N, C-alpha and C positions, 0 to 999 in steps of 0.2 A: 246526805253522803258525807262520809268522814273526810275532813280536809287532810291533805298530805302535809308533811313537815319538811321544812328546808332550813338548813343551817348555813350561815355565811361565815366563813373562816377568814377573819381579818376585818377590822372596822375602820380602815383608813379612808383616804379620799374617795375611793370607789366603793369600798365595802358598805359604807353607810347608805349611800343612795340606792344600792341594790336591795338592801334590807327594807328600806322605805317603800320601794317600788313593789316588792313582793307582798308587802303587808297592806298596800293601799286599798285594795278591793276585797280584802278578807278572803283571798283565794287559798292561802297557805297558813299553816302555823309556822311562824318565822322566829328563828333564834340567830343572834349574832354574837360572836365571841372574839376576844382580843386579849393580849397580855397586858395592855395599857388600860387601866380602869377609866382614865379620862376620856378615852375614845368611846366609852360605853355610856356616857352621860347624855341625857336628852331624849331617851327612847320611851320614857314613862308615858303611858296613855296611848301608845301607838300600836298596841297589839304585837309588840316585838319583845321577846325575852332576851336578856343579856346574860352572858357568862364570861367572867374573867378567867383566862386560862393561858398557860404556856403551851402553845400548840406544838412546840418541838418535843414535848413529853408525850411519847407515843401511847402510853397506857391511859393518860388523861384524855388524849384525843379520841381514843377508842370509846371511852365512856360517853363523850359528847356526841359521837356519831351513832351510838347504839339505837336510839329511837327515831332516827331521821330517815326520811325517804330519799331526799336529795341533798346534795352538797354543792356549794359554790366555793371554790378554792381561790381566795384573794390574799394569800399571805405574801410577804416579801419574796422576791426571786431566789434569794440564797437558800430558803427552806422550802420552796415551792414543790420541787420534784419529789422529795421524800414525803412531804405532806400528801401529795397526790398518790404516792405508793400506798400510804396508810389508808387513805380513803378507799382505794380499790380493794385492798386486802380486807377491809371491813364490809365489802360487798355493796357499796353505795354508788348509785349513779351520780355523776358529777359534771359540772361545767367549770372549767379551769381557766383562770386569767393570770395565774402566777407566771411572771416572765423569767423563767430559769434558763440557764445555758445548756442543761442536759437535753438529750433527745427523747421527746415524748414517746416515740414509737418503741423505745426499749421496754415500755410497760404494756405493750399490746398483748403479749402472751398472757400476762397476769390478768389483764382485764377480761380477755376472752374466757379464761379459766374460771374467773369469779362471776361471769355473766354480767359484767358492769359496762355500761355505756358511758364513755368519757369524751366530751367535746372539749378539746384543748385549744389554748390560744384564742379564746372566743371573746375578744374585746373589739376595739375599733381597728387597730393596726398593730400587730396582727389581729385578725378577727374578721370583721366585715370586709376588709381589704381582700382577704384570702377567699372568703365565701363568694364574693362577686367575681373575683378572678376565676374561681373554680367553675362558676356558672358560665361565664363567657367562654372559657376554654372548652367546656363540654359542648358548646355549640359550633365548634370549629373542627375541621379535619386536621388542620395543622396550625399550631401556635407559633407565630413569628416574633411577637414582642409582647412583653408585659412590663409596664411601668407604673409604679405606685409612688405618688407624691403625698406626703402627709406631715402635718405639723400642728402642735398645740402651742398657741402664742397668747401673750397678753393682748387684750383688745386695745389698750392704750400703749403706744410706743414711748419709751423713756430712755434717754441717754444715760449711760453709754451702751448698755447691753441690748436694749430693745427686746428683752426676753425675760420671761419668768417661768419657772419650772412648775408645770401643772401635775407632775408626778415626781418621784424621787430624784433629787438633783444628782445623786450618785449614779442613777441609771442614765441621766442626761449625759454625764461625762463619758460613760461607756460608749455613747453614740459617737463621741469625738475621738475615741482612742481605739476601739475594737475594729479590726479590719472588716471591711464589708464584703460579703459574698454576693457575687453577681453570676449570671449565666451569659456567656458569650460563645457563639457558634455551638450552642448546645452543651457546653462544658462549664463546670463551676470554676470560677476564678476569684482571686482575692485582690481587693484594691484598698488603698489607704482610705480611712474615713476622712471626710471633708473634701474628697477628690471630685473631679469632674463637675465643678460648680456650674450652674446655669441659672438664668433668670426666667421666671414664668409670670404671666399676668393672669389675675383672677378678677372677675367682675365684682366680687364682694369685698375684696380686701386690697386690690391693686397688685403691685409687683412684689414677688417674694423670690428669694434665692433658694436653690436646692443643691444638696450634696449627697454623695453616696453614704449610706449607712447600712448596718447589718440587720435589715428587717424582713428579708425574704423568708427566713427560717424554713418551715416545712416545704414551701413552694419549690425550693431547690431540688427536692426529692420527688415531689408529687406531680409537678407539671413539666411536661417535656416541651420546652420552648427554645427558640434560637437565641433570643436575648431577653433577659429579665433583670430588673433592678428595682430596689426601693430607695427613694431619696427623701431625706428630711428637709422640711421647709422652715425657713427663718426669714425675718425681715432683712433686707439688704444691708450688708456691712458686718453682720454678726460673724460670718465665717472668718473674716480677716482678724477680728479680735481673738477668736479662738486659736487661729493659726499662730499668732504671736505668742500666746501662752504656751502652746504645744511645742513650738520650735525653741522656746526659751527654757524648756525643761520643767515647767510648772506641773506637767502631768506625769513626770517620771516617778517610778516606784522604788528606785534604789535610794537607800538612806544617804543623806549628806549631813555634815556637821555644821551647826550654826551656834557660835559662841559656846562651844564645848558640848552642845546638846545634839543628839542625833534626831533628825527629822526626816520624814518622807515628803518630798515636794507635793505629791498628789494630795496627801492628807491636809497639808497646809493650804493648798488651793481650795479644797472643799470647804475648809473652815472659813476662808475669806469670802467665798462666793455664795455659799448657800443662803445666808441671810439676805443677800441682795437679789437672789433668784426666786425666793419663795413668794408666792402670791400673798399679798397682805389682805386682811379682812376687808371686804368690799370691792377688791379689785376683780375685774371680769376677764375671762379668757375666751378664746375662740378655737375651734378646731377646723382645719382646712384639709381636704383630701381630694385627690384626683386619681382615678384608676383608668389606665388605658390598656386594652388588650386587642391586639391585631393578629390576623392570620388569614387562612384560606378555608373556604367552604364551597364545595362543589366546583372547584377551580376558579372561584371568584374571591377577590379581596373583601374582607369583612372586618369591621372594627366595632368595639364596644367601649364606651366611656361613661364612667360614673363620677359624679362630683358630690361632695358634702361640704356644706358650710354650716357651722353650728355655733351658737353663743351660749354663755352661761345663762341660767334661768334666773331672771331678776327677782322673781317672786320667792322661790325657794332658796336662792343663793347657791344652788348646786352648780359646780364648775362644769364647763362644757366637756372637758376631757373625762370627767366622772360620768356625765350623762351618756356620751357616745360610747364609752367603754362599758360602763356598768349595765346600761339598758340592753346592749347587745347580749350580755351574759344572761340577764333575767328573761329576755324574750327567748333565748336558746333553751333555757330551762323549761319554759312553757311549751316550746316546740317538742321537747322530750316528753313532757307530761301529756301532751296531746297525742302521743303515739306516732308522730310523723318521723321521728328519728330516735330509735332506742336500740339499735343493734349493739351487741357486746363488742368491746374493743376500744382502741384509742382512735379518735376521729379528729383530723384537722378540719378547720372550717371549710376548706376547699372541697372536701368530700361531701359535706352537707350541701354545698352549693351546686352539686351536680343534679339535685332534685329540685325541679321548678317549684313544686308545692312548698318546699322548705324555704326557698328564696322569697317567695311571695309572703309566707308567714312572717319571716324575719323583717322584711321591709315594711309590712303593714303594722307589725307590733311596734317598730321603732317610730313609724309615722304617728301612731297614736300617742307617743310620748314626745312628739315634737322634733324628732331627729329625722331629717328628710334627705334621702339620697335621690339625686336627679340622674336619670338615664339620658345620655346625650346622643345615643345612636350606636 
């Protein structure tokens, strides 16, 4: 039987592990592409073809897609939506993890017209967080509460920040500045990022602090619930450090003058913090997530709780955030290839989660890769 072809767009922290996973058992013909040639080093002998390309060049992207059966979109968020549009226009089924601000459902008509199945936001959070929320919600007559707690953290805590960025530090700062969408009394509300801090205890890692962040994304539209929120997890004390920077103007985007030179405080802050926040070679990270869905079924209260604790792979050196995000996408691609989910259109993970067979496939595929979700009731 002829193997199908998959191209991974973007060879960053998550793109590389995805390509390695897809090629590991010789299931697919795998290609990975990136504008940065350095990110394409080290794939020799792994049955992975590499292509250096500027993926913002639509004609070049179309050439790359021409002979592919599947696509994984893992480009940076600022170009993710237009890249997804190009993939759909090319008629290619796609799993998308590009974290862009645009509304994925704006491309639904195009996807249906082209006969393309696109599973979007299919990482860890959003991604598995939404898929499991979708499953739990489908088992209830009425959803009363959805709470998602999630954080990527360094395994080793170090003063002062007790934090390292396991994805783009620019996206991290977005979590601290972008207003958070929540649902209260069934209506969407906006709250300041970092607000409503609380402490939670986890058996695996101890006490963490949580704050409102804008991670509900499609759930605001697709799940009808009384109360819903996503909160980011950090080690205790981190919020206070960030609030000092924020209230002191270090995240401001208006230009100020310093010694006769115009500077943007936010850009200065990024420059100062990024080197301190990036994981150094050999540093390990962890991913912690807790999903709580509560509601009514046949007049009785019912709740679902899922928990995830994951560490970096000591053998391969693949970061936990790359594992939990990337493998969710590669298992979803296998789900699509198995024919369990291949309807044309734009699909949020919570749609996929309504099908028990799809949930079981995803959880089993992740378990095979050492990413374990625990159902607590």
